N, C-alpha and C positions, 0 to 999 in steps of 0.2 A: 751616638749615646742609645740607646736600646728604644724603642719604643714599645710602651705598654707592656713590659711582665708580667708573666704568668704570678699572680697574686700567692699560690706557693713556693715563688722562686724568693718570697721575703720569707727568710727563714730564724730560727734561735740565733743561727750563724751571723748572719744580717745585721739584727737588731743588737746581738752582744760587742763583735767588732765594729759596727758603726760603718761599714761596705755595704753598697748597693747591689752587688749581686754573692752568690757564693760560691765563688772560684778563687781558687790560691794559690798564688805562683811561689814552688818549694826553694828552698836557699840551696842550690849549686853554688860549690866552689868554682871560681876563678870564672863562673856564667852568672849571677845573680848581684851585678854590678847596680851602682843608681839608676844609668838610663834604664834598666829594664822592670828594678824597681819600683819607679815615679811612672814608669809607663804606663805598668799594671794598676798602680794603686789610681791615676787618671783614667783609664778605661769602666773601674769600679769594681775589682778588685782587690783582695790582700798579698803584695807582691813581700816577700822575705828576703830581705840580703843576707849573705850570706859571709860572716867574719872568721866563722875556721879557719881559713890562708889570710888569714887580717893577721897585722899587727896591731896592737892597739890602739897607735896612733893611726893610722890604716881604714882602720874601725870608723874614729874620731870623724875624721875628713869623709867618708862613705857617707853617713849619717847626713852630716853639713850638705851634701852635694843633693842626698836624695830630699832633704826641708824646701832646698831652695828651687828643685824641681816640679813638687808638690805640695799642697797641703792638706791632703787626704792622709785618714792612718797608713801604717806598716809598720812590718816587725821586724827583728834582728834575729837570726838564729847565730846560737854558737854552742860551743862541745860546754857539758857541762862538767868535764874534768879538767876542762883546761885551767892552769896555774890561777890566772887573770879572771876567771869567771864573774869573782865578786865584781870586780872592778870595770869589769864591762857592763853587768850593769848599773852600775851605781852611775857608768856612761850616759847609757839608754835612757835612764831615770832623766838625770838632768836635761838631755837633748828631745824630753818630751814621745819620745818611742814608744807606742802604747800594746807592742806583743812582744813577748820574747820566749822563741822557738829554740826545742833547744833538741839535737839528736839523738840525745841518749833520755833517759829520767832524769831530772835533778833531783840534788838530794835536796830535805824538805826547808834547809836555811836557806836554798838559793830562793826558792819558788816565796817564800816568806820576803824576802828582801825583793824581790819583784814587787810582790802584790804592795807593799807597804810604799811603794814608787811609783805606786798606780798605773803599772801596769797584769796585762791576762797572760799567761803561761799555759804554753803549749808545747809538750813533746810528741816525739813521734814514738808510734810503738808498733811493735810488729804480734804480738799474743795477747790474747785475750787474759793470761795473767796476771799481764805488764798494766793493761787497761785500769784494772780492779785495785793495783797498787795504786797508781799515780792519781787514780779518781779518790780514793783514801788521804791521798797526800795532802788534794786540796785546788789542784790545777782546773785551770778552766775548759780547756780543751784536749784533743790528742787529737794529731796526725794519723791513722790508721791507713798503714802502708804492706798491701799484699804482696805477693811474693813478684807478678811481673813489672815490680817497679822497679826503675834504675838506682846504680848504689846500692850503699848497703841493704840487703834485703833481708827477708825468711825466705820459708817454700810454701808456705798458705796462698794459694789462694786468693785473690781481694773479695771473687765470690763468697768463700767460707769463712775468711773471715773476720769481715765485715757486720754479717749479720751475729755473729757471734758477741762481737765486740758491744753493736747496740743492744744485745739484750739484756747486758752486762751491766750496761750504761744507763739501762732505762729507769725513769723516773729520778736518776739523778741532774743537776746542773751541768754537767758538762758535754759538751760541744763536740760532735763526730764531725769529722773532715776525712771522707775517705779517698785513699791514694794508691796508685798502681794499676794500670790499665786505661786513663780516664784522658780524650781527648775531643768528646764533642756532646751535641747537646742529650743525644742518647745515655751517655753515661750519665750525666749529670740526673738524668728522670731517674735512673735506676738507682743511684748510690741516695736519692731521697728515699725511692721503695722501700731500698733497705733499712733507711731508719738515719740515715746520715744528714748532716745541716749543710754539708758541702761537699765541692771536690776538691784535692790536690791535684796538681797537675808540675810536672817540672819536665821530660823530655821535649812535651808539646808547645811550653814557654821559650826552650832554649832554640827549638827550630822559630823564631820567629823575628821578623827585619829589628825588631827594637833588643836583641841578645846581640850582648859583644861576639860573640863566636865568631869567626871570620869564617866567609863564605868556601874555601874550599874546605873547611872541618865542615860546616855545613853539610854541604855536598856529600861527605863520607855518609853523613848520618839519613841525607834522603837516600841514596842508594841501597841502603840497608831494607830487608826484608825481616817481614816475621820472626826468621830464624837465626835472625844476624844477630841476636845476643847472646851471650853465658856469663851465667853465674859461674866463678872463679876464686877458687881463694889464695890465688898465688899473686894476683895481685899484692894484700897486703894481711892476711893469713886469716881473711873471715871472708865470707861470702861476700860478693861485688859483682852486682850486673853490670856488665862491659861489653861493646861493641866486640863482637867476634873477630877482630882485626889479627892481622899477620904477626903483628908484635907480642896480644895477648896470646894467641897456637907457640909462639915460641917461650913464653912467658911460663905455659903450662906444662912446657917437654922441657924446661933447664932443671939438672938436678937441683939437689935442697944443696949440695956445697956450693953452686956458683950463683944462686941468688942472693947472699947476706953482700957477698963484694958490691955487687950493684945497691942492695940497698942502704947500705952501710955508705956511700959513696952519695947516696940521692938526701940521705939524711945530712949527711953534713953540708950541701950545696943550701937546702931549704932552712937550716941554720944561719945561715949565711946571712939568705935573703930575709928568712923573716926579721933577722935581729937578734933570736932565742937565745939565751946563754946557754950554754953545755949544764950548769946546774939544772935551769929551768926544762930542759928537755930529759934530763932523766926523770926529774920531779914530775912530768907531763908522764913520761913512760910506766911508771907505778903508778901514777892514776887510773892510766888505760889496763894496765894489766890489773890492777883489781877491780874497777869498774866493770871491763869487759870480758873477765876472767880468762883474758889471755895466757898465752904461754910467753917466755922472753924471746923465741924465735918470731913468735905474730909480733908484738911490740916492736921490735926490728924493721918486721916487713911495713908496719903498718906508715912507722916515720919515712919511709918510701914514698909513700904514695902522694902525696901532695906533688913532688917531682915531675911524676909520671904523667898528673893531670896536667900540672900545667904544660909538660912538653907539647902536649896534644892541642888544650881547651887558649892557649895563652900564646904559645908560639908556632901554631899553626905546624906542628909537626905532627900527624897522628902516626906515620910511622914510626915515633921513638916513644909514644907516650899512649898512656888509656882514654876510653871516652866512656863514661857511665852513662848508661841508656837503657829505658825503660823497654819493657817489647811494643809496646804501642810505636815504636819507631818505623814499624813497619808497613801502617798503615798512615802515615803523614807525606803529605807529597808538595806540602806550598810551606810557603813563610810570610805570614803575615803579619799587622801589627798586632798588639796584644789587645788594640782598642778594636780591631777587625772580628781577634780570634774569640774575646769574651763578647762581643756583641754578637757573633755568631752561633756561639754554644747557647745564648740565652733566648734567642730568637728561635732556634730549633728547640730547647726543651720547650718553650711556651708553647710552640704551635703541637709538639706532643700530649703536652699536658692537657692543651685544651679539647683536643681530638678523644683523648681516653676519658674526658670528661662531659663528650655530647651525646 
């Protein structure tokens, strides 16, 4: 445990979310499993369990596993447009999960349901107008992800997006969590200076010894430099930052006609693995089309994504899958435990803050 953290590291986030340190581990599909989430919680941060790639029953088992490993608060991330989102919220409430995290803005009824069950609600946003909207709807916090972040991302850098959001949310009770490009104590201090209350990291937590990702796949990440990612729309039809592997380069070069048969095949594979019925897949596609303003070809490509992620992150075959990654991958060269990572961030940030105050 970090000794004597600087008083400035006790923030609105640590008080509201009841954790020791203003550090969040993001919900990454096939990565943010119980061991990583529990290790983050035990180290004093907020771990987020990723449920978008889990069935309802798998989520129930995962929540139980986290609770067995830690008694600290943790979050569950889910898709606001999932057909069973309300049922998952009910499960989380019964199990005492304290935070509901959403990849997109949840509707007002989901926010109310989560609040009624005693949960804090935190969506991810990528634009100032989105922050304004969800604040009006009554969310408790926002994860503000700049363009440097991995997975689905926008084009505005964190250094420009974050101050816009903190300015527009000033005077509200909405907690701001900065994401995109963070990996150490210097970034935490910078985020606080911009008005944020905490930082969130995905790639940095993926590259820890507590992450379930296989060593061979981690080595691919560690070998990447700061130019080793690409924002592609060929993965699922919308902007997605991933490692610039040979597989992704081939996706970029494939003709439109050639993309869809693979997408259909992978969607059917995911349906079989997840146990999702065909009618549910159609309903989910309709919800995605409406909530994300996707075309039908983009919906089809989005259905392809879970299998492409699984091929690399679970099956350990990066040559046949995609690996979401932030640009920060290029400055990471080690695999600490979550405890070592968070302790190091807090120690470095505390030292900087004391130097600035002297």
